[in-house]
N, C-alpha and C positions, 0 to 999 in steps of 0.2 A: 504494500500500500504506500502511495505517495501522498503528500499533502497538497491541497489546492493553493496554499499560501505561495505567493509569488508567481503563480501560473497565469499566463496571459490568455484570457478567455473572451471571445467575441460572441455575442448573442445576436443573431440575425432575426429580426422580429422580436427583439427583447423588451419592448415596451408593452407587450401584451400581458394577459393575466398570468400565465406561467412565467414568462420571461422576467417581469419585474420582481416577482417573488424570488426567483432563482438568482437574479443579479444582486439583490440585497443580501442574500445569505452568502453568496460567493464573496462579495466584498467584505462582509463581516468576518469571514474566515481568512482574509488576507490575499485573495486573488486580485489580479489586475484586470478588472472587468470593463468592457466597453459594450455599448449597444448601438446597433444600426436598425433604424425603423422608419418607415415612411409615414407612420401614424394615419394610414389611409383605411386599413381594414379593421372594422370594429374598434376604432380608436378615435382620438380627438377630432381629426379632420372629418371623419364620417359623421360623428354626432353634431359637429358644428355646422355642417353644410345645410343650408336651407333647401337644397335640391333633394335631400333625402326625406322620405316620407316617415318621419319620426315625430310623434307628438307627445305621447304620454310619458316617455322615459328619458327624453333628451336631457333635461336639466339634471335629473338624478344621476345619469351615467356620466355626464360631463364633470360633475363634482367628483365622482369616483376616479375618473381618468386624471383629473387635476391632482388628486391625492397621490396617484401613482407617480406623476411627474415630480411632485414635491419631494416624495421619499427618495426618488432617484437623485434629484439635485442635492438633497441634504446628505446623502451618502457619498457625494462627490464622484458619481459614476458618469463618465462622459457618454453622451448620447448624440449620435450623428443622424440627422434627419435626412435619410436618403432612401429612395425607392429601390428595393432589391431586384426589381425587374430591369434596372439599368445596369447592364453587365459591366460596362467600363467603369462606372462609378463604384460598383462593388469591388471590382478588381483593385482599383486605386486604394480603397479603404483597407483591404486585406494586406496589400503591399506596405501600406503605411503603418498599420497596427501590429503586423507580424504575430498573430495569435498562435498559441500552442494548440488551443482547442477551439472548435467552433460548434455552437449549438444552433441548429437550423430550426427556428420556430415559425418562420413566416408562412402563413397559410390562411385560407378561409376555413375557420375551425367550427363549422356548423353544417351538419348534414342537410337540413332542410333548405338553407340558403344555397348550398352547393347544387342541389337538384334544381333550384329555380334559376340560378345564374351560372351555368356550367362554364361559359367562356371566361368569366371573371375568376371563377374558382381555379381553372387551369392556369390562368395568367399569374395569379397571386400565390398559388400553391406549387405548381410544377415548374413554371418558368423561373421562379425565384430559386427553387432547389437546383435546377440545372446550372444557373448562374453561379450559385454558391459553390457547388461541387467543382466547376471548372475554374473558378477564381482561386481555389485553395489547394488544388491537386499539386502534390510535391512540395507543399508549403506548410502544412499543419500536421501535427502529430495525431490528431483525433478529431473526427467529424461525427457529431451526434445528431441524429435525425429523429424527429417526432412523428411517429406514425399514429395509429389509432386502433382501438379494439374493434372498430367497424370493419376492419379488413377481414375478420373471420366470417362475417355474415351471420347466419343462424348458428348458435352454439348447440351442437349436437351433444346431448347428454348433460347439458347445463354447465360444462367446464371445458376450457381450452388450454392447451399448452402452446409453447412457441413452435412445436412440431405439428400442430393441428393444421389440416388442409384449409387454405384460405379461399373463400368464395364470397367476396364482398357484394353488397347490394347497393345500387345507386352510384351517383357521381362521386360523392365524398370518399367512400370506402375504396372505390376503384382507383382514384387518384393517389390515395395514401399507399395502396399496395403497389401501384406503379412506381411511386417514389422510393419504396423499399428496394425494388428491383434496380432502379437507377443507381442508388447508393452502392448496392452490392457490385454493380457493373464497374463503377469507378474504382472500387477496391481491386477487382479482377484485372482491369486494364492499367491502372496507375498506382496500385498498391497503397491506396488511401485507407488508413485504418478508420474503422467506423464502429458505431453502436447504434442500433435501431431500437427506439423506445416505443412500447405499446402501452399507453395509459388508458384509463377508463373512467368515465362519469366523474370528472373532477369537480370539486366545489371548494369555495373559500372566499376570503375578503377581496373586494375590488374587482370582481368578475362582472363583465357587462355582456356576456354571451347569451343570456337568457336560458341557462341550463335549468333543468327541472327543479332542483332544490332552491335556486335563486327565485324562480317564479313563485314557488310555494310560499317562501318567506315574504316576498314583496306583497303578494296578494293578501296574506294573513295580516300584515302590518297595516294595510289599507282597508281592512274589513271586507275584502272581496272574496268570492268563491274561488276555489282552485279546481282545475280540471285535470283529469287523468285520461290518457288515451289507452283504452282497454279496461280490464277489471281491477287493475292495481296489483295483480300478482306477478307482473313482469319483473324480472330481477336484473339488477345492474351491480357491477362491482364498484360501488361508490368509493372515491379516493379523495381524502383531504389533501389540500395543496402542500402542507408541511411534510407529509409523508413522501410525496413525489419529489419535492426539492431535496430532501435528505437522501433519497435514492439516487438522484442525479449527481449529487456531489460524490457519492460512492462510485458512480460510473467513471467520473473523472479520475478519482484516486486509484482505481484498481486496473491493472493491466489485464486482468481476467475478463474485463468487459469488452475488450477490443475484438472487432469482427464477430460480434454476437448480436442476436435479437433478444430483448428482454421485456417481459411483461412487468410493468411497474405500477401496481395497483394495491389496494388493501389486501386482496387475495381472498375475499369472501363476499359473494353476492348477497344483496338484500332486496326485498320487494319494495315497490313504490308505496305500498300500504304501510310497510315498516317506517318509511320516511314520514308519511302522513301521521302516523301514531306518535312519533317523536314531536312533530310540529304541534299536534293537538295538546301536548303537555304544556306548551307555552301559549297556545292560542286555542282554548277549549271550544270556542264558538265557531271555529272555521268550518265551512261547508264544502263538501267534495262532490263534484259532478263527474260521472264516468262517461266517456265519449268513445266512438269507434276508433280502433287502432289503425294507424297509417300502414298501408301494405309495404312501404319502403323501410319500415322500422324492423330490424331483425330481432329475433328472440335471442336475448343474450343471457349472461350469467356470470360465473366466476372465471377470472383469469388466473391460472396457477402461477404463483410467484416462487415456486421451489427452485427454479434455475437462478433467479436473482438472489435468493437467500444463499445458495451454495456458492455462486461465483463472486458476488461482491459484498456479502454480508448485509443484504437489505433487511430492514427491520421496521415495518410500518407499525405505528403506535396509536392510530386514531380510528377505532371502529365508529360506525355511524352514530352511536349513542354519545360519543365524545366529540367527534369532529363536527357533526351537524349542529350540536348544541353550541359549540364555539362560534359557528357561523351565524346562528340565530342571534346570539348575544352581540356579535359584532354589528349585525344589521340593525338591531335595536338602538345601539349607540350611534350608528351612522344616521338613522332617521331623526334622532334627537338633535343632531347638529344641523339639520336642514333649515 
């Protein structure tokens, strides 16, 4: 194991939900962290633009995004506002910063939006990845790519491992799986060391992606009903952001992570009804409506983390009862500040 202290790390798309949490923890542990982000996808420019059809949540999410920026500034983490679709600009930054490690987080990280806007999703997710890979071949020690649990498609038997056959459904999962293949190809052709990360159902503070737990809490705080697609028995491997970040740091620290695919989740699926029951402990009067399930939503479950435990010493600490309660408490405090 090596320390991240003193390691030069560049986060492409690092001003997003995962990225800013990761950047703050890396900096805290002594890494030389830099961020490149165009702030276009699900970020400040998106929510600031009057051309976007956003009414209800614009001001709420802009405040969250400004909090991200404030925390990044206060931590003295340099952020370069650049569109990763610009190949030459990205190459210039990589040459200037000379990172040891690159995390590639730039993407349209929402399956529903991806299916509605496939060209934009390809442009921001796949084009940026190809640019990043080409910009850093033969120049970095470790390229870390964020894939998704959606690449598995339907979970047969309720659990998947990294060796499970992948059969993604829809644009988002297909692009993520294609991204994995491209990363592996760059390793084959240019000997670029990589790690592919497969997270699942992330939740935590300052997320503006409208993930299921976020919607539940926001609606409960505003006295609105919550809606569930299906009967509530669908299971997801809900993962608190702190667990993922701690796992990612172990990926950087361990040589055993190189040229591997790793599930980084809590490692135990829970039903949507489980999440609702925890929510009701804090908002007893919340009402739940059950709606038809989208045919493009795969039946998921648990992602085995046995490989991550064995290879990098991954040790998630936040079951839903602990992590989701922390998220609820954060949201309550955030709403008080509005």
